[in-house]
N, C-alpha and C positions, 0 to 999 in steps of 0.2 A: 838227400837233405844236403845241401852246401852248408858250410863251414857258417857261413851268415848265419842262417835259417838255426843252423843249432847254437848259436850264439845269442841270438836273438830269444829262441824258446829257454836258452837256461837260463838269461838276466827277466825274461817275463816271469817264470818258476819263480826267481828270487824277491820277484816285485809281490808277487800275488800272495805268498807264504810269510810275506811282511818284513824279509832279510833286509830289503832295500826301501826303506820308509819314505811317504811321500815327502818330497822338498831334496832329498837325497839327490847329490849330485853326481853323473854317471862321469868320471874321466876317463876321454879314450886311450891315454896314455898307460893309466895304472888298471883299466880293465884288458887292455891288451897284453901287461906283463903277467895280469891273471892268470890269464885264460893259455899264454907263451901262445900269443898270435901277432900279427901285424896289426896296424889301427885300421887298413881299410875294412876286414871282416868288424871288426866294431864298429866303424863307421856305419858300416850297409846296415847291421842288427839295428843299432840304433835308430835310423833312418825308418827301419820298417818296424820298431814300437812305438815311431813317433805317428805314423798313418793311424795304428790302432789307440792313439791315446794314452799310452800309458806313461808315455813321456813326453817332453817338451824341450824343443832347443828355444835358448835365447839369448839372441847377440850379447857378446862379452860374457855371457854366465854360462854358457856349455848345455847342458844337456841334463834336465833333472825328473825325477819320479813326478809326475802330475797327479794333482787331487781328482777324482773322478768329479766329471759334473753331473748335479741329478740328474737331469736330462739322460745323459748317457748311461746312468745307471739304472734307470727304469726304461730304456730301449732292450738292456742287459737283460733284465730282467724277464721284460715281455717275451725275447727273445727266447731264454731257457724255457720260459712256460709254454710256448708255441713247440717247440723240440721236445717236451716231456710227454706234452699232451699227443704228438705225432708217434713217439715210443709207445706209448698206451695205445694206439692204435694198432699201430703193427705187431706188438706183443698178442694184442687181443684176438687179431685176425690170423695168428699161426698156433693160438693154444690149443695144446692137443688135453685128451680126455685126462692122461696120467699129471700133465702138468695144472690141470682142472681140480684135479683130487688133492694134489698139493700142497694148490695154495690154499683151498678151504680148509685143510687140515692144519695150517698153518694161521689161519686166522681165527680158528676155534682156539687154537693154542694161547692164540694171543690174546681173545676175549675171557679165557678163563680163570 
């Protein structure tokens, strides 16, 4: 994983966790100082985040944390639902008798 990818992941995690609020300005110089890197990997990380829609770069305003669009949120939830369904199908195909017994016991405990 490149330095820019690690920075992108770190900044993304901070946005998702709410440490960087919607509308927060992401200053390249401050981020470079904070992470002890040059501006180049910061710039690359911010470009990667812009592609995902998490940040937006505006002329003369810099890069800011984006507010998610309703259509984007809907698409994300639909994708998550599809992934969860696929995970359920894959898990069901690999279910062993021991795991099935453990799941039934857990269900019985929840219903008790």
